[in-house]
N, CA, C and O atoms as a Tinker XYZ file with bonds, in Angstrom:
   356  protein
     1  N      0.922000   -0.721000   -0.101000    73     2
     2  CA     0.017000   -0.061000   -0.159000    64     1     3
     3  C      0.925000    1.496000   -0.132000    63     2     4     5
     4  O      2.073000    1.507000    0.312000    81     3
     5  N      0.370000    2.561000   -0.569000    73     3     6
     6  CA     1.360000    2.901000   -0.541000    64     5     7
     7  C      0.251000    4.790000   -0.065000    63     6     8     9
     8  O     -0.912000    5.057000   -0.367000    81     7
     9  N      0.850000    5.299000    0.392000    73     7    10
    10  CA     0.380000    6.479000    0.544000    64     9    11
    11  C      1.529000    8.013000    0.734000    63    10    12    13
    12  O      2.700000    7.922000    1.103000    81    11
    13  N      0.839000    9.298000    0.387000    73    11    14
    14  CA     1.900000   10.624000    0.779000    64    13    15
    15  C      1.809000   11.053000    1.371000    63    14    16    17
    16  O      0.891000   10.635000    2.076000    81    15
    17  N      2.275000   11.920000    1.739000    73    15    18
    18  CA     2.518000   13.172000    2.466000    64    17    19
    19  C      2.248000   13.898000    2.056000    63    18    20    21
    20  O      2.785000   14.154000    0.978000    81    19
    21  N      1.138000   14.865000    2.614000    73    19    22
    22  CA     0.775000   16.140000    2.208000    64    21    23
    23  C      1.121000   17.019000    3.188000    63    22    24    25
    24  O      1.864000   16.924000    4.165000    81    23
    25  N      0.319000   18.054000    2.665000    73    23    26
    26  CA     0.874000   19.722000    3.546000    64    25    27
    27  C      0.655000   19.512000    4.656000    63    26    28    29
    28  O     -0.348000   18.905000    5.031000    81    27
    29  N      1.735000   20.064000    5.583000    73    27    30
    30  CA     1.674000   19.708000    7.049000    64    29    31
    31  C      2.213000   18.321000    7.853000    63    30    32    33
    32  O      2.037000   17.883000    8.990000    81    31
    33  N      2.919000   17.890000    6.734000    73    31    34
    34  CA     3.777000   16.510000    6.770000    64    33    35
    35  C      2.458000   15.328000    7.328000    63    34    36    37
    36  O      2.776000   14.487000    8.168000    81    35
    37  N      1.153000   15.362000    6.839000    73    35    38
    38  CA    -0.138000   14.665000    7.228000    64    37    39
    39  C      0.380000   13.228000    6.142000    63    38    40    41
    40  O      0.989000   13.262000    5.072000    81    39
    41  N     -0.037000   12.285000    6.766000    73    39    42
    42  CA    -0.449000   11.195000    5.816000    64    41    43
    43  C     -1.936000   10.732000    6.284000    63    42    44    45
    44  O     -2.716000   11.304000    7.046000    81    43
    45  N     -2.110000    9.162000    5.376000    73    43    46
    46  CA    -3.218000    8.965000    5.275000    64    45    47
    47  C     -3.369000    7.935000    5.755000    63    46    48    49
    48  O     -3.056000    7.204000    4.815000    81    47
    49  N     -3.665000    7.206000    6.673000    73    47    50
    50  CA    -3.107000    5.361000    6.752000    64    49    51
    51  C     -4.455000    4.720000    6.096000    63    50    52    53
    52  O     -5.588000    4.966000    6.511000    81    51
    53  N     -4.159000    3.890000    5.043000    73    51    54
    54  CA    -5.108000    3.037000    4.565000    64    53    55
    55  C     -6.540000    2.368000    5.114000    63    54    56    57
    56  O     -6.180000    1.403000    5.788000    81    55
    57  N     -7.488000    2.416000    5.127000    73    55    58
    58  CA    -8.916000    2.372000    5.806000    64    57    59
    59  C     -8.834000    0.484000    5.886000    63    58    60    61
    60  O     -9.567000   -0.144000    6.649000    81    59
    61  N     -8.110000    0.003000    5.225000    73    59    62
    62  CA    -8.134000   -1.789000    5.496000    64    61    63
    63  C     -7.161000   -1.709000    6.829000    63    62    64    65
    64  O     -7.427000   -2.342000    7.851000    81    63
    65  N     -6.130000   -0.950000    6.713000    73    63    66
    66  CA    -5.379000   -1.202000    8.238000    64    65    67
    67  C     -5.940000    0.107000    9.283000    63    66    68    69
    68  O     -5.020000    0.062000   10.101000    81    67
    69  N     -6.556000    0.870000    9.618000    73    67    70
    70  CA    -7.160000    1.165000   10.047000    64    69    71
    71  C     -8.972000    0.057000   10.821000    63    70    72    73
    72  O     -9.646000    0.153000   11.847000    81    71
    73  N     -9.011000   -0.700000    9.771000    73    71    74
    74  CA   -10.148000   -1.191000   10.304000    64    73    75
    75  C     -9.389000   -2.976000   10.623000    63    74    76    77
    76  O    -10.339000   -3.732000   10.826000    81    75
    77  N     -8.203000   -3.653000   10.696000    73    75    78
    78  CA    -7.436000   -4.221000   10.963000    64    77    79
    79  C     -7.175000   -4.220000   12.405000    63    78    80    81
    80  O     -7.273000   -5.216000   13.121000    81    79
    81  N     -6.781000   -2.848000   12.857000    73    79    82
    82  CA    -6.157000   -2.776000   14.086000    64    81    83
    83  C     -7.461000   -1.844000   14.832000    63    82    84    85
    84  O     -7.100000   -1.273000   15.861000    81    83
    85  N     -8.764000   -1.652000   14.475000    73    83    86
    86  CA    -9.461000   -1.570000   14.969000    64    85    87
    87  C     -9.606000   -0.129000   15.604000    63    86    88    89
    88  O    -10.297000    0.110000   16.595000    81    87
    89  N     -8.734000    0.958000   14.780000    73    87    90
    90  CA    -8.093000    2.040000   15.068000    64    89    91
    91  C     -9.693000    3.259000   14.929000    63    90    92    93
    92  O    -10.482000    3.105000   13.997000    81    91
    93  N     -9.835000    4.014000   15.656000    73    91    94
    94  CA   -10.596000    5.170000   15.772000    64    93    95
    95  C    -10.260000    6.155000   15.738000    63    94    96    97
    96  O     -9.048000    6.251000   15.934000    81    95
    97  N    -11.057000    7.564000   15.473000    73    95    98
    98  CA   -10.720000    8.925000   15.004000    64    97    99
    99  C    -10.465000    9.164000   16.873000    63    98   100   101
   100  O    -11.207000    8.667000   17.721000    81    99
   101  N     -9.331000    9.974000   17.152000    73    99   102
   102  CA    -8.743000   10.181000   18.245000    64   101   103
   103  C     -7.811000    9.110000   19.127000    63   102   104   105
   104  O     -7.511000    9.392000   20.287000    81   103
   105  N     -7.378000    7.882000   18.514000    73   103   106
   106  CA    -6.773000    7.121000   18.639000    64   105   107
   107  C     -5.476000    7.724000   19.059000    63   106   108   109
   108  O     -5.374000    8.923000   18.799000    81   107
   109  N     -4.265000    7.045000   19.766000    73   107   110
   110  CA    -3.328000    7.455000   19.834000    64   109   111
   111  C     -2.278000    6.314000   19.126000    63   110   112   113
   112  O     -2.530000    5.109000   19.126000    81   111
   113  N     -0.923000    6.979000   18.456000    73   111   114
   114  CA    -0.315000    6.411000   17.842000    64   113   115
   115  C      1.489000    6.790000   18.016000    63   114   116   117
   116  O      2.032000    7.786000   17.537000    81   115
   117  N      2.181000    5.688000   18.836000    73   115   118
   118  CA     3.449000    5.958000   18.908000    64   117   119
   119  C      4.415000    5.394000   17.970000    63   118   120   121
   120  O      4.748000    4.236000   17.718000    81   119
   121  N      4.855000    6.805000   17.420000    73   119   122
   122  CA     5.730000    6.559000   16.182000    64   121   123
   123  C      7.403000    6.638000   16.344000    63   122   124   125
   124  O      7.952000    7.376000   17.163000    81   123
   125  N      8.050000    5.825000   15.500000    73   123   126
   126  CA     9.309000    5.367000   15.545000    64   125   127
   127  C      9.895000    5.045000   14.951000    63   126   128   129
   128  O      9.290000    4.283000   14.197000    81   127
   129  N     11.384000    5.146000   14.591000    73   127   130
   130  CA    12.259000    4.829000   12.967000    64   129   131
   131  C     13.410000    4.077000   13.723000    63   130   132   133
   132  O     14.107000    4.408000   14.683000    81   131
   133  N     13.343000    2.528000   12.660000    73   131   134
   134  CA    14.474000    1.446000   12.810000    64   133   135
   135  C     14.478000    1.835000   11.448000    63   134   136   137
   136  O     13.588000    1.812000   10.597000    81   135
   137  N     16.193000    2.360000   11.399000    73   135   138
   138  CA    17.033000    2.134000   10.031000    64   137   139
   139  C     15.933000    3.148000    9.438000    63   138   140   141
   140  O     15.495000    4.180000    9.947000    81   139
   141  N     15.600000    2.505000    8.134000    73   139   142
   142  CA    15.026000    3.361000    7.524000    64   141   143
   143  C     13.367000    3.296000    7.125000    63   142   144   145
   144  O     12.905000    3.630000    6.033000    81   143
   145  N     12.351000    2.622000    8.647000    73   143   146
   146  CA    11.408000    2.413000    8.758000    64   145   147
   147  C     10.975000    3.605000    9.495000    63   146   148   149
   148  O     11.673000    4.345000   10.189000    81   147
   149  N      9.785000    3.677000    9.257000    73   147   150
   150  CA     9.080000    4.365000   10.390000    64   149   151
   151  C      7.178000    3.402000   10.917000    63   150   152   153
   152  O      6.119000    3.184000   10.330000    81   151
   153  N      7.728000    3.143000   12.249000    73   151   154
   154  CA     6.913000    2.307000   12.566000    64   153   155
   155  C      5.930000    2.889000   13.671000    63   154   156   157
   156  O      6.349000    3.317000   14.747000    81   155
   157  N      4.505000    2.870000   13.296000    73   155   158
   158  CA     3.342000    2.926000   13.934000    64   157   159
   159  C      2.710000    1.868000   14.946000    63   158   160   161
   160  O      2.415000    0.691000   14.741000    81   159
   161  N      2.611000    2.525000   15.927000    73   159   162
   162  CA     2.572000    1.304000   16.917000    64   161   163
   163  C      0.984000    2.480000   17.892000    63   162   164   165
   164  O      0.938000    3.620000   18.354000    81   163
   165  N      0.120000    1.480000   17.779000    73   163   166
   166  CA    -1.501000    1.878000   18.404000    64   165   167
   167  C     -1.275000    1.947000   20.118000    63   166   168   169
   168  O     -0.544000    1.099000   20.631000    81   167
   169  N     -1.864000    2.881000   20.882000    73   167   170
   170  CA    -1.140000    2.910000   22.007000    64   169   171
   171  C     -2.009000    3.812000   22.912000    63   170   172   173
   172  O     -2.490000    4.876000   22.522000    81   171
   173  N     -2.240000    3.091000   24.670000    73   171   174
   174  CA    -3.349000    3.660000   25.108000    64   173   175
   175  C     -2.532000    4.545000   25.811000    63   174   176   177
   176  O     -1.562000    3.966000   26.299000    81   175
   177  N     -2.581000    5.844000   26.055000    73   175   178
   178  CA    -2.631000    6.883000   26.929000    64   177   179
   179  C     -2.682000    6.479000   28.210000    63   178   180   181
   180  O     -3.637000    5.708000   28.315000    81   179
   181  N     -1.911000    6.674000   29.632000    73   179   182
   182  CA    -2.347000    6.139000   30.674000    64   181   183
   183  C     -2.155000    7.399000   31.234000    63   182   184   185
   184  O     -0.956000    7.615000   31.058000    81   183
   185  N     -2.590000    8.252000   31.744000    73   183   186
   186  CA    -2.431000    9.466000   33.237000    64   185   187
   187  C     -1.223000    9.147000   34.150000    63   186   188   189
   188  O     -1.200000    7.992000   34.576000    81   187
   189  N     -0.113000   10.048000   34.562000    73   187   190
   190  CA     0.736000   10.133000   34.985000    64   189   191
   191  C      0.862000    9.124000   36.690000    63   190   192   193
   192  O      1.628000    8.342000   37.253000    81   191
   193  N     -0.599000    9.893000   36.938000    73   191   194
   194  CA    -0.897000    9.716000   38.405000    64   193   195
   195  C     -1.113000    7.930000   38.545000    63   194   196   197
   196  O     -0.760000    7.313000   39.550000    81   195
   197  N     -1.799000    7.237000   37.252000    73   195   198
   198  CA    -1.813000    5.753000   37.269000    64   197   199
   199  C     -0.785000    5.023000   36.681000    63   198   200   201
   200  O     -0.918000    3.814000   36.489000    81   199
   201  N      0.156000    5.583000   36.394000    73   199   202
   202  CA     1.532000    4.591000   35.975000    64   201   203
   203  C      1.971000    3.944000   36.849000    63   202   204   205
   204  O      2.651000    2.958000   36.563000    81   203
   205  N      1.726000    4.285000   38.177000    73   203   206
   206  CA     2.161000    3.022000   39.351000    64   205   207
   207  C      1.662000    1.400000   38.755000    63   206   208   209
   208  O      2.496000    0.554000   38.434000    81   207
   209  N      0.346000    1.197000   38.693000    73   207   210
   210  CA    -0.208000    0.667000   38.449000    64   209   211
   211  C      0.491000   -0.553000   36.997000    63   210   212   213
   212  O      0.323000   -1.746000   36.746000    81   211
   213  N      0.831000   -0.075000   36.724000    73   211   214
   214  CA     1.618000   -0.845000   35.589000    64   213   215
   215  C      2.866000   -1.016000   35.641000    63   214   216   217
   216  O      3.437000   -1.371000   34.610000    81   215
   217  N      3.348000   -0.884000   36.417000    73   215   218
   218  CA     5.295000   -1.171000   36.780000    64   217   219
   219  C      5.002000   -2.720000   37.254000    63   218   220   221
   220  O      4.018000   -3.328000   37.675000    81   219
   221  N      6.454000   -3.056000   36.948000    73   219   222
   222  CA     6.359000   -4.555000   37.082000    64   221   223
   223  C      6.168000   -5.404000   38.114000    63   222   224   225
   224  O      5.739000   -6.557000   38.079000    81   223
   225  N      6.651000   -4.504000   39.391000    73   223   226
   226  CA     6.171000   -4.943000   40.742000    64   225   227
   227  C      5.189000   -5.093000   41.095000    63   226   228   229
   228  O      4.758000   -6.048000   41.742000    81   227
   229  N      4.258000   -3.496000   40.463000    73   227   230
   230  CA     2.694000   -3.806000   40.730000    64   229   231
   231  C      1.778000   -4.958000   39.876000    63   230   232   233
   232  O      0.719000   -5.396000   40.325000    81   231
   233  N      2.266000   -5.311000   38.778000    73   231   234
   234  CA     1.427000   -6.229000   38.224000    64   233   235
   235  C      2.303000   -7.834000   38.603000    63   234   236   237
   236  O      1.877000   -8.776000   37.933000    81   235
   237  N      3.093000   -8.067000   39.287000    73   235   238
   238  CA     3.447000   -9.076000   39.655000    64   237   239
   239  C      2.250000   -9.282000   40.888000    63   238   240   241
   240  O      1.478000  -10.237000   40.963000    81   239
   241  N      2.319000   -8.209000   41.746000    73   239   242
   242  CA     1.685000   -8.427000   43.096000    64   241   243
   243  C     -0.052000   -8.667000   42.417000    63   242   244   245
   244  O     -0.891000   -9.352000   43.002000    81   243
   245  N     -0.251000   -8.097000   41.381000    73   243   246
   246  CA    -1.817000   -8.107000   40.998000    64   245   247
   247  C     -1.843000   -9.809000   40.924000    63   246   248   249
   248  O     -2.662000  -10.587000   41.414000    81   247
   249  N     -0.699000  -10.060000   40.170000    73   247   250
   250  CA    -0.957000  -11.279000   39.159000    64   249   251
   251  C     -0.989000  -12.556000   40.813000    63   250   252   253
   252  O     -1.560000  -13.606000   41.107000    81   251
   253  N     -0.450000  -12.036000   41.170000    73   251   254
   254  CA    -0.406000  -13.122000   43.502000    64   253   255
   255  C     -1.884000  -12.887000   43.493000    63   254   256   257
   256  O     -2.575000  -13.886000   43.294000    81   255
   257  N     -2.540000  -11.642000   43.689000    73   255   258
   258  CA    -3.790000  -11.778000   44.294000    64   257   259
   259  C     -4.963000  -12.156000   43.525000    63   258   260   261
   260  O     -6.031000  -12.410000   44.083000    81   259
   261  N     -4.800000  -12.206000   42.223000    73   259   262
   262  CA    -6.020000  -12.802000   41.474000    64   261   263
   263  C     -5.438000  -14.349000   41.276000    63   262   264   265
   264  O     -6.062000  -14.944000   40.397000    81   263
   265  N     -4.470000  -15.069000   41.847000    73   263   266
   266  CA    -4.188000  -16.513000   42.028000    64   265   267
   267  C     -5.148000  -16.717000   43.099000    63   266   268   269
   268  O     -6.195000  -17.351000   42.963000    81   267
   269  N     -4.562000  -15.883000   44.699000    73   267   270
   270  CA    -5.195000  -15.823000   45.662000    64   269   271
   271  C     -6.626000  -15.907000   45.153000    63   270   272   273
   272  O     -7.046000  -17.023000   44.845000    81   271
   273  N     -7.330000  -14.966000   45.046000    73   271   274
   274  CA    -8.708000  -15.204000   44.773000    64   273   275
   275  C     -9.518000  -16.119000   44.174000    63   274   276   277
   276  O    -10.719000  -16.322000   44.350000    81   275
   277  N     -8.421000  -16.870000   43.151000    73   275   278
   278  CA    -8.960000  -17.850000   42.018000    64   277   279
   279  C     -8.608000  -18.898000   43.412000    63   278   280   281
   280  O     -9.568000  -19.590000   43.751000    81   279
   281  N     -7.420000  -19.054000   44.174000    73   279   282
   282  CA    -7.771000  -20.307000   45.168000    64   281   283
   283  C     -8.314000  -20.536000   46.473000    63   282   284   285
   284  O     -8.292000  -21.461000   47.285000    81   283
   285  N     -8.952000  -19.050000   46.387000    73   283   286
   286  CA   -10.099000  -19.152000   47.726000    64   285   287
   287  C     -9.078000  -18.805000   48.737000    63   286   288   289
   288  O     -9.275000  -19.484000   49.744000    81   287
   289  N     -7.754000  -17.773000   48.905000    73   287   290
   290  CA    -7.238000  -17.305000   49.475000    64   289   291
   291  C     -7.271000  -16.204000   50.257000    63   290   292   293
   292  O     -6.331000  -15.759000   50.916000    81   291
   293  N     -8.529000  -15.706000   50.163000    73   291   294
   294  CA    -9.053000  -14.268000   50.134000    64   293   295
   295  C     -9.736000  -14.088000   51.609000    63   294   296   297
   296  O    -10.941000  -14.126000   51.362000    81   295
   297  N     -9.617000  -13.955000   52.665000    73   295   298
   298  CA   -10.596000  -13.668000   54.093000    64   297   299
   299  C    -11.350000  -12.470000   53.573000    63   298   300   301
   300  O    -11.027000  -11.676000   52.689000    81   299
   301  N    -12.533000  -12.529000   54.398000    73   299   302
   302  CA   -13.138000  -11.479000   54.538000    64   301   303
   303  C    -13.708000  -11.283000   55.944000    63   302   304   305
   304  O    -14.007000  -12.243000   56.655000    81   303
   305  N    -13.822000  -10.265000   56.247000    73   303   306
   306  CA   -14.917000   -9.429000   57.508000    64   305   307
   307  C    -16.041000   -9.004000   57.689000    63   306   308   309
   308  O    -16.415000   -8.199000   56.836000    81   307
   309  N    -16.819000   -9.264000   58.576000    73   307   310
   310  CA   -18.594000   -8.616000   58.458000    64   309   311
   311  C    -18.240000   -7.554000   59.378000    63   310   312   313
   312  O    -19.156000   -6.736000   59.304000    81   311
   313  N    -17.301000   -7.124000   60.275000    73   311   314
   314  CA   -17.201000   -6.204000   61.157000    64   313   315
   315  C    -15.997000   -5.870000   61.478000    63   314   316   317
   316  O    -15.335000   -6.907000   61.525000    81   315
   317  N    -15.468000   -5.116000   61.685000    73   315   318
   318  CA   -13.809000   -4.055000   61.955000    64   317   319
   319  C    -13.346000   -5.304000   63.111000    63   318   320   321
   320  O    -12.417000   -6.100000   62.971000    81   319
   321  N    -14.371000   -5.192000   64.369000    73   319   322
   322  CA   -13.390000   -6.539000   64.867000    64   321   323
   323  C    -12.660000   -7.796000   64.440000    63   322   324   325
   324  O    -11.517000   -8.250000   64.503000    81   323
   325  N    -14.180000   -8.243000   63.847000    73   323   326
   326  CA   -13.512000   -9.590000   62.830000    64   325   327
   327  C    -12.504000   -9.075000   62.407000    63   326   328   329
   328  O    -11.639000   -9.790000   62.914000    81   327
   329  N    -11.762000   -7.988000   61.563000    73   327   330
   330  CA   -10.991000   -7.641000   60.554000    64   329   331
   331  C     -9.977000   -7.739000   62.045000    63   330   332   333
   332  O     -9.919000   -8.880000   62.505000    81   331
   333  N     -9.476000   -7.050000   62.539000    73   331   334
   334  CA    -8.441000   -6.753000   64.038000    64   333   335
   335  C     -8.487000   -8.316000   64.459000    63   334   336   337
   336  O     -7.330000   -8.721000   64.580000    81   335
   337  N     -9.403000   -9.286000   64.711000    73   335   338
   338  CA    -8.760000  -10.156000   65.157000    64   337   339
   339  C     -7.970000  -11.350000   63.664000    63   338   340   341
   340  O     -6.890000  -11.939000   63.717000    81   339
   341  N     -8.710000  -11.351000   62.817000    73   339   342
   342  CA    -8.115000  -11.713000   61.412000    64   341   343
   343  C     -6.495000  -11.144000   61.177000    63   342   344   345
   344  O     -5.432000  -11.675000   60.852000    81   343
   345  N     -6.881000   -9.945000   61.485000    73   343   346
   346  CA    -5.429000   -9.469000   61.707000    64   345   347
   347  C     -4.390000   -9.789000   62.601000    63   346   348   349
   348  O     -3.180000   -9.757000   62.376000    81   347
   349  N     -5.062000  -10.147000   63.788000    73   347   350
   350  CA    -4.081000  -10.000000   64.759000    64   349   351
   351  C     -3.920000   -9.524000   65.610000    63   350   352   353
   352  O     -3.055000   -9.955000   66.373000    81   351
   353  N     -4.516000   -8.615000   65.867000    73   351   354
   354  CA    -4.424000   -7.451000   66.680000    64   353   355
   355  C     -5.405000   -7.063000   67.280000    63   354   356
   356  O     -5.339000   -6.057000   67.986000    81   355
């Protein structure tokens, strides 16, 4: 597929690619250069205050919690006294 660079350095991404990648108006693309190649990747922008959630440490802990939930290793308390008792306080 070919496209041309227009005024103000704009290009049109062919409709087949837009459909294949399920892109919509307003989506964000990461642009990178690899030698002679221009690489466009769809990305989801995450607000800075939420970036901690996507750190490798946090994701590792999230996987552990999901495993604990799946294996019934999660306790619940009906009252704060039950909670403190379960925590050994």
